[in-house]
VEXDREN-2710 file (C-alpha; in Angstrom, 1 decimal):
% VEXDREN-2710
k/r/px/py/pz
1/UNK/-95.0/92.3/262.2
2/UNK/-94.5/91.0/257.9
3/UNK/-96.5/92.0/255.3
4/UNK/-98.1/89.9/253.2
5/UNK/-97.6/89.0/249.7
6/UNK/-100.0/89.1/246.4
7/UNK/-101.4/85.7/245.9
8/UNK/-101.2/84.7/249.5
9/UNK/-104.1/83.1/251.0
10/UNK/-105.0/85.0/254.1
11/UNK/-107.9/83.0/256.1
12/UNK/-110.6/82.7/253.8
13/UNK/-109.3/85.5/251.2
14/UNK/-106.9/85.2/248.4
15/UNK/-104.6/88.8/248.0
16/UNK/-105.2/89.8/243.9
17/UNK/-103.1/92.7/243.8
18/UNK/-101.8/95.8/246.1
19/UNK/-104.5/99.0/246.0
20/UNK/-102.2/101.3/248.1
21/UNK/-100.0/102.0/251.4
22/UNK/-99.9/104.7/253.9
23/UNK/-97.7/105.2/256.8
24/UNK/-98.8/102.5/258.9
25/UNK/-100.7/100.3/256.6
26/UNK/-101.1/98.7/253.0
27/UNK/-104.3/97.7/251.4
28/UNK/-105.0/94.7/249.0
29/UNK/-107.9/93.5/246.8
30/UNK/-108.6/90.3/247.7
31/UNK/-111.5/87.7/246.8
32/UNK/-113.6/85.7/249.1
33/UNK/-112.1/82.3/247.7
34/UNK/-115.9/80.3/248.8
35/UNK/-118.0/83.6/247.1
36/UNK/-115.9/85.0/244.6
37/UNK/-116.7/88.2/245.9
38/UNK/-114.2/91.1/246.0
39/UNK/-113.1/93.0/249.0
40/UNK/-110.4/95.1/250.3
41/UNK/-108.1/93.5/253.2
42/UNK/-106.0/96.4/255.2
43/UNK/-103.0/95.2/257.1
44/UNK/-100.8/97.1/259.8
45/UNK/-97.3/98.0/258.2
46/UNK/-95.4/99.2/261.0
47/UNK/-92.4/101.4/260.6
48/UNK/-89.0/100.4/260.9
49/UNK/-87.7/100.3/264.5
50/UNK/-90.7/100.1/265.9
51/UNK/-90.9/98.0/269.4
52/UNK/-93.3/95.4/270.7
53/UNK/-95.3/97.9/272.6
54/UNK/-95.6/99.8/269.5
55/UNK/-96.6/96.9/267.0
56/UNK/-99.1/96.4/269.9
57/UNK/-100.3/99.7/269.8
58/UNK/-100.8/100.0/266.0
59/UNK/-102.7/96.8/266.4
60/UNK/-105.1/98.3/268.5
61/UNK/-105.6/101.2/266.3
62/UNK/-106.5/98.8/263.8
63/UNK/-108.7/96.9/266.0
64/UNK/-110.4/100.5/266.9
65/UNK/-111.0/101.7/263.1
66/UNK/-112.3/98.1/262.9
67/UNK/-114.7/99.0/265.6
68/UNK/-115.4/102.5/264.6
69/UNK/-116.5/101.5/261.1
70/UNK/-118.7/98.7/262.1
71/UNK/-120.6/101.1/264.1
72/UNK/-121.4/103.5/260.8
73/UNK/-123.9/102.5/258.2
74/UNK/-124.1/104.9/255.6
75/UNK/-123.4/105.1/251.7
76/UNK/-120.5/107.7/252.2
77/UNK/-118.5/105.8/254.4
78/UNK/-116.9/102.3/254.0
79/UNK/-118.0/99.6/255.8
80/UNK/-116.4/96.8/257.8
81/UNK/-117.6/93.4/257.4
82/UNK/-114.8/91.2/259.1
83/UNK/-111.9/91.4/261.1
84/UNK/-109.2/88.5/260.2
85/UNK/-106.4/87.3/262.3
86/UNK/-104.2/84.8/260.7
87/UNK/-100.3/83.9/260.6
88/UNK/-99.2/86.6/263.0
89/UNK/-101.2/89.2/260.6
90/UNK/-104.3/91.1/261.0
91/UNK/-106.4/92.6/258.7
92/UNK/-110.0/94.3/258.2
93/UNK/-111.8/93.0/255.6
94/UNK/-113.7/95.7/253.9
95/UNK/-116.1/96.5/250.7
96/UNK/-114.2/97.0/247.8
97/UNK/-114.7/100.1/245.8
98/UNK/-113.8/100.0/241.9
99/UNK/-113.5/103.7/241.9
100/UNK/-110.8/106.3/241.6
101/UNK/-109.7/108.6/244.1
102/UNK/-110.4/112.2/244.3
103/UNK/-107.1/113.2/244.1
104/UNK/-106.5/111.0/240.9
105/UNK/-109.5/113.1/239.4
106/UNK/-108.0/116.0/240.6
107/UNK/-104.9/115.3/239.2
108/UNK/-106.3/114.6/235.9
109/UNK/-108.4/117.6/235.5
110/UNK/-107.6/120.1/232.9
111/UNK/-109.9/122.7/234.1
112/UNK/-111.4/123.5/237.6
113/UNK/-114.7/122.3/238.6
114/UNK/-118.0/123.7/238.2
115/UNK/-120.1/125.0/241.1
116/UNK/-122.4/122.0/240.2
117/UNK/-119.4/119.5/239.8
118/UNK/-118.4/121.0/243.6
119/UNK/-121.6/120.4/244.8
120/UNK/-121.9/116.9/243.3
121/UNK/-119.1/115.6/245.3
122/UNK/-119.1/118.1/248.2
123/UNK/-122.8/117.5/249.3
124/UNK/-122.7/113.7/249.8
125/UNK/-119.8/113.7/251.0
126/UNK/-120.9/116.7/253.8
127/UNK/-123.9/114.2/254.7
128/UNK/-121.3/111.3/255.3
129/UNK/-119.4/113.0/257.4
130/UNK/-122.1/114.8/259.2
131/UNK/-123.6/111.1/259.5
132/UNK/-120.0/110.4/261.4
133/UNK/-120.0/113.5/263.5
134/UNK/-123.5/112.5/264.7
135/UNK/-122.2/109.2/265.9
136/UNK/-119.7/111.2/267.9
137/UNK/-116.7/109.8/265.2
138/UNK/-114.3/112.5/263.9
139/UNK/-111.9/111.5/261.1
140/UNK/-108.9/113.4/261.5
141/UNK/-107.5/112.6/258.7
142/UNK/-109.9/113.8/255.7
143/UNK/-108.2/114.5/252.3
144/UNK/-108.4/113.8/248.5
145/UNK/-106.5/110.3/248.6
146/UNK/-109.0/109.2/251.5
147/UNK/-112.0/110.0/249.3
148/UNK/-113.1/107.5/246.5
149/UNK/-115.5/108.8/243.9
150/UNK/-117.7/106.1/242.2
151/UNK/-120.9/106.4/240.4
152/UNK/-124.6/105.3/241.0
153/UNK/-126.3/103.5/238.2
154/UNK/-128.4/106.4/238.0
155/UNK/-125.2/108.6/237.3
156/UNK/-125.2/110.5/240.3
157/UNK/-121.9/110.9/242.2
158/UNK/-121.5/108.9/245.4
159/UNK/-118.0/110.0/247.3
160/UNK/-117.1/107.2/250.1
161/UNK/-114.5/108.0/252.9
162/UNK/-112.1/105.9/253.7
163/UNK/-109.2/105.4/256.1
164/UNK/-110.6/106.1/259.7
165/UNK/-107.5/104.5/261.0
166/UNK/-106.7/107.9/263.1
167/UNK/-110.2/108.6/263.8
168/UNK/-111.4/109.4/267.5
169/UNK/-114.7/108.9/269.0
170/UNK/-115.9/112.2/270.8
171/UNK/-115.5/110.5/274.2
172/UNK/-112.0/111.3/276.2
173/UNK/-112.9/107.8/278.2
174/UNK/-112.3/106.0/274.8
175/UNK/-109.5/105.3/272.4
176/UNK/-107.0/108.0/273.9
177/UNK/-104.4/107.2/275.9
178/UNK/-101.1/109.0/276.4
179/UNK/-98.8/106.1/275.2
180/UNK/-100.7/106.1/271.6
181/UNK/-100.3/109.8/271.4
182/UNK/-96.8/110.3/272.3
183/UNK/-96.4/107.5/269.2
184/UNK/-98.2/109.5/267.0
185/UNK/-97.1/112.7/267.6
186/UNK/-99.1/114.8/265.3
187/UNK/-102.2/112.9/263.8
188/UNK/-103.1/113.8/260.2
189/UNK/-101.7/114.5/257.3
190/UNK/-100.1/118.2/256.6
191/UNK/-102.2/120.7/254.0
192/UNK/-105.2/119.4/255.4
193/UNK/-104.8/119.5/258.8
194/UNK/-106.6/122.0/261.5
195/UNK/-104.3/124.8/263.0
196/UNK/-105.4/123.0/266.2
197/UNK/-104.0/119.5/265.0
198/UNK/-100.8/121.3/264.1
199/UNK/-100.6/123.1/267.6
200/UNK/-101.4/119.5/269.3
201/UNK/-104.6/120.7/270.9
202/UNK/-107.9/119.1/271.2
203/UNK/-110.0/118.7/268.0
204/UNK/-113.4/118.4/267.4
205/UNK/-115.4/118.3/264.2
206/UNK/-114.7/121.4/263.1
207/UNK/-111.2/120.0/262.3
208/UNK/-113.2/117.5/259.9
209/UNK/-114.9/120.6/258.3
210/UNK/-111.8/122.7/257.9
211/UNK/-110.5/119.4/255.8
212/UNK/-113.2/119.3/253.7
213/UNK/-112.9/123.2/253.1
214/UNK/-109.2/122.1/252.1
215/UNK/-110.3/119.6/249.6
216/UNK/-113.0/121.7/248.2
217/UNK/-110.5/124.7/247.8
218/UNK/-108.2/122.3/246.1
219/UNK/-110.9/121.3/243.7
220/UNK/-111.6/124.7/242.9
221/UNK/-108.1/125.8/242.1
222/UNK/-106.6/122.7/241.4
223/UNK/-104.0/123.4/243.9
224/UNK/-103.2/123.0/248.1
225/UNK/-104.9/125.4/249.9
226/UNK/-102.0/125.3/251.8
227/UNK/-98.5/124.8/250.4
228/UNK/-94.9/126.0/250.9
229/UNK/-91.3/125.2/250.4
230/UNK/-90.8/123.1/253.9
231/UNK/-93.2/121.8/256.1
232/UNK/-92.8/124.4/258.9
233/UNK/-93.7/126.9/256.0
234/UNK/-97.0/124.6/255.6
235/UNK/-97.7/125.2/259.3
236/UNK/-97.1/128.6/259.3
237/UNK/-99.7/129.3/256.7
238/UNK/-102.0/126.4/258.2
239/UNK/-102.2/128.7/261.8
240/UNK/-101.9/132.0/260.2
241/UNK/-105.0/131.3/258.0
242/UNK/-103.0/132.8/255.0
243/UNK/-104.1/130.9/251.4
244/UNK/-104.3/132.3/248.2
245/UNK/-107.3/134.5/247.0
246/UNK/-109.9/131.6/245.4
247/UNK/-110.1/132.1/241.8
248/UNK/-113.6/132.6/240.1
249/UNK/-115.8/129.1/240.2
250/UNK/-117.0/128.0/236.7
251/UNK/-120.9/128.9/237.5
252/UNK/-120.7/130.7/240.5
253/UNK/-120.6/134.6/239.6
254/UNK/-121.2/135.8/242.7
255/UNK/-118.2/133.7/244.9
256/UNK/-120.9/131.4/246.7
257/UNK/-117.6/128.7/247.3
258/UNK/-115.4/131.3/248.1
259/UNK/-117.3/133.0/250.7
260/UNK/-118.3/129.3/252.4
261/UNK/-114.4/128.3/252.5
262/UNK/-113.5/131.7/253.9
263/UNK/-115.9/130.4/257.0
264/UNK/-114.7/126.7/256.6
265/UNK/-111.1/127.5/256.3
266/UNK/-110.9/130.2/259.5
267/UNK/-107.9/129.5/261.6
268/UNK/-109.8/130.2/265.0
269/UNK/-112.0/127.2/265.6
270/UNK/-114.6/129.6/267.1
271/UNK/-114.6/131.8/264.1
272/UNK/-115.2/128.5/261.9
273/UNK/-118.5/126.8/260.4
274/UNK/-119.4/124.5/263.0
275/UNK/-120.3/121.5/261.3
276/UNK/-120.6/119.3/257.8
277/UNK/-124.2/120.9/257.8
278/UNK/-123.1/124.3/258.1
279/UNK/-121.0/124.2/254.7
280/UNK/-123.3/122.1/253.0
281/UNK/-126.0/124.5/253.7
282/UNK/-123.7/127.4/252.3
283/UNK/-122.5/125.6/249.5
284/UNK/-126.1/124.6/248.4
285/UNK/-127.0/128.3/248.5
286/UNK/-128.3/130.0/245.1
287/UNK/-126.0/132.3/243.7
288/UNK/-126.9/135.8/244.9
289/UNK/-128.5/138.1/242.7
290/UNK/-128.2/141.7/242.9
291/UNK/-131.2/143.8/244.7
292/UNK/-133.6/145.5/242.4
293/UNK/-132.9/149.0/244.6
294/UNK/-130.1/148.8/246.7
295/UNK/-130.3/151.1/249.7
296/UNK/-126.8/153.5/250.1
297/UNK/-125.9/157.0/250.9
298/UNK/-125.7/157.6/247.8
299/UNK/-129.7/156.8/247.2
300/UNK/-131.1/158.4/250.2
301/UNK/-129.8/161.8/248.8
302/UNK/-131.8/163.8/246.0
303/UNK/-130.4/164.2/242.8
304/UNK/-128.7/167.4/241.7
305/UNK/-131.7/168.2/239.4
306/UNK/-134.3/166.5/241.5
307/UNK/-137.1/169.1/243.2
308/UNK/-136.4/169.7/246.8
309/UNK/-140.0/169.5/248.9
310/UNK/-140.6/172.4/250.9
311/UNK/-140.7/172.2/254.6
312/UNK/-144.3/172.0/255.7
313/UNK/-145.7/175.4/257.3
314/UNK/-145.2/175.5/261.2
315/UNK/-148.6/174.7/263.1
316/UNK/-149.7/176.8/266.2
317/UNK/-148.8/175.6/269.5
318/UNK/-151.5/173.5/270.9
319/UNK/-153.7/174.5/273.5
320/UNK/-154.1/173.0/276.7
321/UNK/-157.1/171.0/276.3
322/UNK/-155.7/169.7/273.2
323/UNK/-152.3/168.7/275.2
324/UNK/-154.7/166.9/278.1
325/UNK/-156.5/164.8/275.2
326/UNK/-153.2/163.8/273.9
327/UNK/-151.8/163.5/277.3
328/UNK/-155.1/160.7/278.0
329/UNK/-154.7/159.0/274.5
330/UNK/-150.8/158.8/276.1
331/UNK/-151.8/156.9/278.7
332/UNK/-154.1/154.6/276.8
333/UNK/-151.5/153.4/274.6
334/UNK/-149.1/152.7/277.3
335/UNK/-151.9/150.9/278.9
336/UNK/-152.5/148.9/275.9
337/UNK/-149.2/148.1/275.0
338/UNK/-148.8/146.4/278.3
339/UNK/-151.9/144.5/278.0
340/UNK/-150.7/143.4/274.4
341/UNK/-147.4/142.3/276.1
342/UNK/-149.0/140.3/278.9
343/UNK/-151.3/138.7/276.0
344/UNK/-148.3/137.5/273.8
345/UNK/-146.7/136.1/276.7
346/UNK/-149.4/134.3/277.9
347/UNK/-150.6/133.2/274.2
348/UNK/-147.1/132.2/273.6
349/UNK/-147.1/129.8/277.0
350/UNK/-150.2/128.4/276.1
351/UNK/-149.0/127.4/272.5
352/UNK/-145.9/126.1/273.8
353/UNK/-147.8/123.9/276.0
354/UNK/-150.2/122.6/273.2
355/UNK/-146.9/121.5/271.2
356/UNK/-146.0/119.7/274.2
357/UNK/-149.1/118.1/274.9
358/UNK/-149.0/117.3/271.0
359/UNK/-145.4/115.5/271.0
360/UNK/-146.3/113.3/274.2
361/UNK/-149.4/112.1/272.3
362/UNK/-147.5/111.4/269.5
363/UNK/-144.7/109.6/271.1
364/UNK/-147.4/107.6/273.3
365/UNK/-149.1/106.6/269.7
366/UNK/-145.8/105.3/268.4
367/UNK/-144.4/103.5/271.6
368/UNK/-147.9/102.1/273.9
369/UNK/-149.3/99.3/271.4
370/UNK/-152.6/100.3/273.4
371/UNK/-152.5/103.7/272.6
372/UNK/-151.3/103.3/269.0
373/UNK/-154.6/100.7/268.6
374/UNK/-157.0/103.4/269.8
375/UNK/-158.7/104.8/266.9
376/UNK/-159.7/108.1/269.0
377/UNK/-156.1/108.9/269.9
378/UNK/-154.8/110.5/267.0
379/UNK/-158.2/112.8/266.3
380/UNK/-158.1/114.1/270.0
381/UNK/-154.5/115.3/269.7
382/UNK/-155.1/116.8/266.3
383/UNK/-157.9/118.7/267.7
384/UNK/-156.6/120.0/270.6
385/UNK/-153.4/121.5/268.7
386/UNK/-156.0/122.8/266.4
387/UNK/-157.5/125.0/269.3
388/UNK/-154.6/126.3/270.7
389/UNK/-153.4/127.3/267.2
390/UNK/-156.7/129.6/266.9
391/UNK/-154.8/131.8/270.1
392/UNK/-151.1/131.4/268.5
393/UNK/-149.4/129.3/266.1
394/UNK/-145.9/128.5/266.7
395/UNK/-143.8/126.5/264.1
396/UNK/-143.3/123.9/266.1
397/UNK/-147.3/123.5/266.8
398/UNK/-147.8/124.0/263.4
399/UNK/-145.4/121.4/262.5
400/UNK/-146.7/118.9/265.1
401/UNK/-150.4/119.7/264.1
402/UNK/-149.2/118.8/260.4
403/UNK/-147.8/115.8/261.5
404/UNK/-150.8/114.4/263.1
405/UNK/-153.5/115.3/260.5
406/UNK/-151.3/113.2/258.1
407/UNK/-151.2/110.3/260.5
408/UNK/-154.8/110.8/261.5
409/UNK/-155.9/110.5/257.7
410/UNK/-153.5/107.5/257.5
411/UNK/-151.1/109.0/254.4
412/UNK/-148.3/106.8/256.0
413/UNK/-150.2/103.5/255.3
414/UNK/-150.3/101.3/252.3
415/UNK/-153.8/100.5/250.9
416/UNK/-155.7/103.8/251.0
417/UNK/-157.3/105.2/248.4
418/UNK/-156.8/108.7/246.7
419/UNK/-159.5/111.2/248.3
420/UNK/-159.3/114.6/246.6
421/UNK/-160.9/116.5/249.7
422/UNK/-158.4/114.6/252.1
423/UNK/-155.5/115.6/250.4
424/UNK/-156.4/119.4/249.5
425/UNK/-156.8/119.5/253.5
426/UNK/-153.3/117.9/253.8
427/UNK/-151.6/119.7/251.0
428/UNK/-152.8/123.2/252.8
429/UNK/-151.9/122.2/256.3
430/UNK/-148.4/120.5/255.9
431/UNK/-147.4/123.6/253.0
432/UNK/-148.6/126.4/255.4
433/UNK/-146.6/124.6/258.3
434/UNK/-143.6/124.6/256.1
435/UNK/-144.3/128.4/255.5
436/UNK/-143.6/129.0/259.0
437/UNK/-140.5/127.0/259.2
438/UNK/-138.9/123.5/258.2
439/UNK/-139.3/121.8/261.9
440/UNK/-138.8/117.8/262.0
441/UNK/-142.5/117.5/261.9
442/UNK/-143.5/119.5/259.1
443/UNK/-140.9/118.1/257.0
444/UNK/-141.9/114.8/257.9
445/UNK/-145.5/114.9/257.1
446/UNK/-144.9/116.8/253.9
447/UNK/-142.5/113.9/253.1
448/UNK/-145.5/111.3/254.2
449/UNK/-148.2/113.2/252.0
450/UNK/-146.0/113.5/248.8
451/UNK/-144.8/110.5/248.9
452/UNK/-148.1/108.2/249.2
453/UNK/-149.8/110.8/246.7
454/UNK/-147.1/109.5/244.6
455/UNK/-147.5/105.9/244.4
456/UNK/-151.2/106.2/244.7
457/UNK/-151.9/108.9/241.4
458/UNK/-151.5/107.2/238.1
459/UNK/-148.7/108.5/235.7
460/UNK/-151.5/110.1/234.1
461/UNK/-152.3/112.8/236.5
462/UNK/-150.2/115.9/235.9
463/UNK/-149.4/116.5/239.9
464/UNK/-148.0/112.9/239.8
465/UNK/-144.1/113.3/238.7
466/UNK/-144.1/116.8/240.6
467/UNK/-145.3/115.1/243.9
468/UNK/-142.6/112.2/243.4
469/UNK/-140.0/114.5/242.8
470/UNK/-141.0/116.8/245.9
471/UNK/-140.9/113.3/248.0
472/UNK/-137.7/112.4/247.0
473/UNK/-136.3/116.1/248.1
474/UNK/-138.5/115.9/251.3
475/UNK/-137.1/112.8/252.1
476/UNK/-133.9/114.1/251.7
477/UNK/-134.2/116.6/254.0
478/UNK/-135.4/114.0/256.3
479/UNK/-132.6/111.9/256.4
480/UNK/-129.8/115.5/256.9
481/UNK/-132.4/116.4/260.0
482/UNK/-133.8/113.4/261.7
483/UNK/-129.9/111.9/262.0
484/UNK/-129.6/114.4/264.5
485/UNK/-133.0/114.4/266.2
486/UNK/-132.8/113.0/270.0
487/UNK/-136.2/111.3/269.7
488/UNK/-135.8/107.6/268.5
489/UNK/-139.5/107.0/268.1
490/UNK/-139.5/109.7/265.5
491/UNK/-136.9/108.3/263.6
492/UNK/-138.0/105.3/263.6
493/UNK/-140.9/106.7/261.8
494/UNK/-139.1/108.4/259.2
495/UNK/-137.0/105.3/258.7
496/UNK/-139.7/103.1/258.1
497/UNK/-142.1/105.3/256.1
498/UNK/-139.0/106.4/253.4
499/UNK/-138.3/102.6/253.1
500/UNK/-142.2/101.7/252.2
501/UNK/-141.9/104.9/249.8
502/UNK/-138.8/103.3/248.2
503/UNK/-140.7/99.9/248.4
504/UNK/-143.4/101.2/246.6
505/UNK/-142.0/102.6/244.1
506/UNK/-139.9/99.1/243.3
507/UNK/-143.1/97.3/243.3
508/UNK/-144.4/99.8/240.4
509/UNK/-141.1/98.8/238.4
510/UNK/-141.8/95.3/238.8
511/UNK/-145.2/95.7/237.6
512/UNK/-143.7/97.4/234.4
513/UNK/-141.7/94.5/234.0
514/UNK/-138.5/96.8/234.4
515/UNK/-136.6/94.3/237.0
516/UNK/-133.5/96.3/237.1
517/UNK/-135.3/99.5/238.2
518/UNK/-137.1/97.5/241.0
519/UNK/-133.8/96.6/242.3
520/UNK/-132.2/99.9/242.3
521/UNK/-135.3/100.9/244.4
522/UNK/-134.6/98.9/246.7
523/UNK/-130.8/99.4/247.2
524/UNK/-132.4/102.6/248.5
525/UNK/-134.9/101.3/250.6
526/UNK/-131.4/99.1/252.0
527/UNK/-129.7/102.6/252.5
528/UNK/-132.3/103.6/254.7
529/UNK/-132.6/100.6/256.8
530/UNK/-129.2/100.6/257.3
531/UNK/-129.4/103.9/259.3
532/UNK/-132.5/102.5/260.8
533/UNK/-131.3/99.6/262.5
534/UNK/-129.6/101.9/265.3
535/UNK/-132.8/103.1/266.0
536/UNK/-134.3/99.4/266.4
537/UNK/-135.2/99.4/270.1
538/UNK/-136.5/103.4/270.2
539/UNK/-140.3/102.8/269.1
540/UNK/-142.0/99.3/270.4
541/UNK/-144.4/100.1/267.9
542/UNK/-143.1/100.7/264.4
543/UNK/-139.9/99.0/264.7
544/UNK/-142.3/95.9/263.7
545/UNK/-143.4/98.2/260.7
546/UNK/-139.7/99.4/260.1
547/UNK/-138.6/95.6/260.4
548/UNK/-141.5/94.5/257.7
549/UNK/-139.8/97.2/255.1
550/UNK/-136.3/96.2/255.7
551/UNK/-136.8/92.8/255.1
552/UNK/-139.2/93.4/251.7
553/UNK/-136.6/95.9/250.7
554/UNK/-133.5/93.4/251.5
555/UNK/-135.6/91.1/248.9
556/UNK/-135.9/93.4/246.1
557/UNK/-132.5/94.5/246.5
558/UNK/-131.3/91.0/246.3
559/UNK/-129.1/91.9/249.2
560/UNK/-129.8/88.8/251.0
561/UNK/-126.8/89.1/254.1
562/UNK/-129.2/92.2/254.6
563/UNK/-132.2/89.8/254.6
564/UNK/-130.6/87.8/257.2
565/UNK/-130.0/90.6/259.3
566/UNK/-133.6/92.1/259.8
567/UNK/-135.0/88.5/259.6
568/UNK/-132.9/87.4/262.7
569/UNK/-134.0/91.5/264.3
570/UNK/-137.7/90.3/263.8
571/UNK/-137.0/86.7/265.5
572/UNK/-135.5/87.9/268.4
573/UNK/-138.1/90.6/268.6
574/UNK/-141.0/88.1/268.9
575/UNK/-138.9/85.9/270.9
576/UNK/-138.7/88.6/273.7
577/UNK/-142.2/88.9/273.7
578/UNK/-142.4/84.7/274.1
579/UNK/-142.7/83.5/271.0
580/UNK/-142.2/83.7/267.3
581/UNK/-145.5/84.7/265.8
582/UNK/-146.8/83.1/262.8
583/UNK/-147.1/86.3/260.7
584/UNK/-143.2/86.6/261.7
585/UNK/-142.3/83.3/259.8
586/UNK/-145.0/83.9/256.7
587/UNK/-143.0/87.0/255.8
588/UNK/-139.2/85.5/256.2
589/UNK/-140.3/82.5/254.0
590/UNK/-142.5/84.7/251.7
591/UNK/-140.8/87.8/251.5
592/UNK/-137.6/85.9/249.7
593/UNK/-138.9/86.5/246.1
594/UNK/-142.4/87.4/244.6
595/UNK/-143.2/84.3/243.2
596/UNK/-143.2/82.6/246.9
597/UNK/-146.3/84.1/248.3
598/UNK/-148.2/81.1/247.3
599/UNK/-145.5/79.0/249.4
600/UNK/-147.3/76.6/251.5
601/UNK/-146.8/77.0/255.2
602/UNK/-147.8/74.1/257.4
603/UNK/-147.4/73.6/261.3
604/UNK/-144.1/71.2/262.0
605/UNK/-146.1/68.3/264.4
606/UNK/-142.8/68.0/266.8
607/UNK/-142.2/71.8/267.7
608/UNK/-145.8/73.5/266.5
609/UNK/-143.5/76.3/264.7
610/UNK/-144.9/76.8/260.9
611/UNK/-142.6/75.3/258.3
612/UNK/-142.8/75.9/254.6
613/UNK/-143.5/73.2/251.9
614/UNK/-142.0/74.1/248.8
615/UNK/-143.7/73.2/245.4
616/UNK/-141.0/70.7/243.5
617/UNK/-142.1/72.0/240.6
618/UNK/-141.6/75.7/241.5
619/UNK/-137.6/76.6/242.3
620/UNK/-138.4/79.9/243.7
621/UNK/-140.2/77.9/246.8
622/UNK/-137.4/76.0/247.3
623/UNK/-135.1/79.7/247.4
624/UNK/-137.4/80.9/249.5
625/UNK/-137.5/78.1/251.5
626/UNK/-133.8/77.4/252.4
627/UNK/-133.3/81.3/253.0
628/UNK/-135.8/81.0/255.7
629/UNK/-134.5/78.2/257.3
630/UNK/-131.1/80.2/257.1
631/UNK/-132.8/83.1/258.6
632/UNK/-134.2/81.5/261.6
633/UNK/-130.8/79.7/262.5
634/UNK/-131.8/76.1/260.9
635/UNK/-128.4/75.5/259.2
636/UNK/-129.0/71.9/258.5
637/UNK/-132.7/72.3/257.0
638/UNK/-131.4/75.2/254.7
639/UNK/-127.6/73.2/253.9
640/UNK/-130.2/70.2/253.0
641/UNK/-132.4/72.4/250.2
642/UNK/-129.0/74.0/249.3
643/UNK/-127.0/71.5/248.3
644/UNK/-129.5/69.1/246.5
645/UNK/-128.5/70.9/243.0
646/UNK/-131.7/72.9/243.2
647/UNK/-129.7/76.1/244.0
648/UNK/-126.6/77.4/242.3
649/UNK/-126.6/81.3/242.7
650/UNK/-123.4/82.1/243.6
651/UNK/-124.9/85.6/245.0
652/UNK/-126.3/83.3/248.0
653/UNK/-124.5/84.4/251.5
654/UNK/-124.7/80.8/252.7
655/UNK/-122.9/79.0/250.2
656/UNK/-119.8/80.6/251.4
657/UNK/-120.2/79.2/254.7
658/UNK/-117.9/76.7/255.8
659/UNK/-119.7/75.0/258.6
660/UNK/-122.8/75.4/260.1
661/UNK/-121.0/76.6/263.3
662/UNK/-120.6/79.9/261.6
663/UNK/-124.1/80.6/261.6
664/UNK/-124.7/79.2/264.9
665/UNK/-122.7/82.0/266.2
666/UNK/-124.4/84.9/265.1
667/UNK/-128.1/83.3/264.1
668/UNK/-131.0/82.7/266.8
669/UNK/-131.6/79.1/267.7
670/UNK/-133.3/76.8/265.3
671/UNK/-136.9/76.6/266.4
672/UNK/-138.0/73.4/265.1
673/UNK/-137.1/70.9/267.9
674/UNK/-136.6/67.9/265.0
675/UNK/-133.7/68.2/262.8
676/UNK/-134.2/65.8/260.2
677/UNK/-133.8/67.3/256.6
678/UNK/-137.1/68.7/255.3
END
């Protein structure tokens, strides 16, 4: 199996320069010749002497990596967009990042990273790792050279994890055959391998936690956690958990990082932090302050010169009558304690049952269209939860009650007028629920309230800035919590409402003439949609809202590949129910750009389906009509508009498509019976 050369044309991609080489792969920067878009191509590079069976095994591993990465949609994970097979070569086509690796940044440092700098890299890195783990994917070769560090337009750092070539799905039935394990011997990179990898034992997500800890140690100390004069010495130190004490981290006087890494690098997986979230939580903790009056044996002893209180004088022994009264009081006390225990058990059970009923009512509201359209459903469920709280309030019941109230008040919909009394009630209820515990329901309720209030209040209101900042913070917590929540119907609620929030912010920036700011918010919404796309079928009611918001987000972000994807989702959803709805067609044709809101749609005589009639004096009408045609799989109609000389935007996805057949493989069938250009 040969390795290609710079300048070679592989399928539709021209190889521009070599980006890096690994033990079994080589990566080139390439250019899609039709689109002019830079990409990265990862080819196999078999080691010398490998037989045909071994090469087939490597090819399987490359395809496994592509399969794994195609299932993951997270800004912190490199995305695979295509697989290329050409002239005996096989390659993954991936997003290209013009960014240095963490290894390069560490090598260029003159001093150790501060606590804030460590957090800037570690928290989003661990979030991406947690997302992969939540999808059952373990990396197994995490190291600084596999982490790119890019900066977003707003200045925030966004690490991107590369190279899932030896990743495994946490499923013994897949991607783990004896021949592959025998050939690969010990998978991973020495110095970042967990002890269980060194011993060739089964691994889980805790192996990646160990590697993340080794990376953070190297950032803090500017030296590897595990090093030695030979591979054997390094393995000995990893297995024994022997590493030098971490030097002081600037900005971390109480050793928050050192305490976190001590648990992340524990040699026994059972003593190690169990997840990437657990490591992130430890790093996120504020530096500890010494207690105002710490208790110690010395503090419990009187000072040498302190007066010692005299013991109380002895009391006379109780008489028989007094003893009887005390005995009676003791019996009453025992009876009272027993009654209280019984009351506590009963009210706890009632509160748990009320929470189950509230959750079931909320689920029906999100999954049953008839319940969703019933205006009495949410108030009845909220009142039942409120009645139960008069007896006993548990964190779960309080969170569900808060979410029911916020939804009843319609803080999750646009077009609401800000009402002070309504806001004050929701503010109190959501704050009290979070005060008990950050349950998923309480977090989402607070995110819905603060995000909507943020976009409804004018900038002159002194509360607006604080509510906007809290909304973003709450939705970050929602993202972290809901990726692991088993309730798909509730995850959809979180995804579509957050996408709606960013779309509202984008709309405000557009109104202010800040198109770049609007696009940045649209891109944030698209990232949320990338998470939500896996939950599309989980909520038969809210998947429509999710599709609407994600279609609008893709248009705002000018991400037309995402636009085609979400349009297709909407179309297939309608077709599953019989026919494409007029409302769906209006959204697909008019969401492409704000200036297309007045695009005329007329019913096609042959098919009875709405079709666009763009105003020739409005170029954006033509643009939106073509985008809508391609979204519907109407390639001939769309290509007719595209090639008439009216559209020459190089960012448009269809300009790089060589033939109409490429779209027919993935787009729905065109609903128009007539195939004449409009």
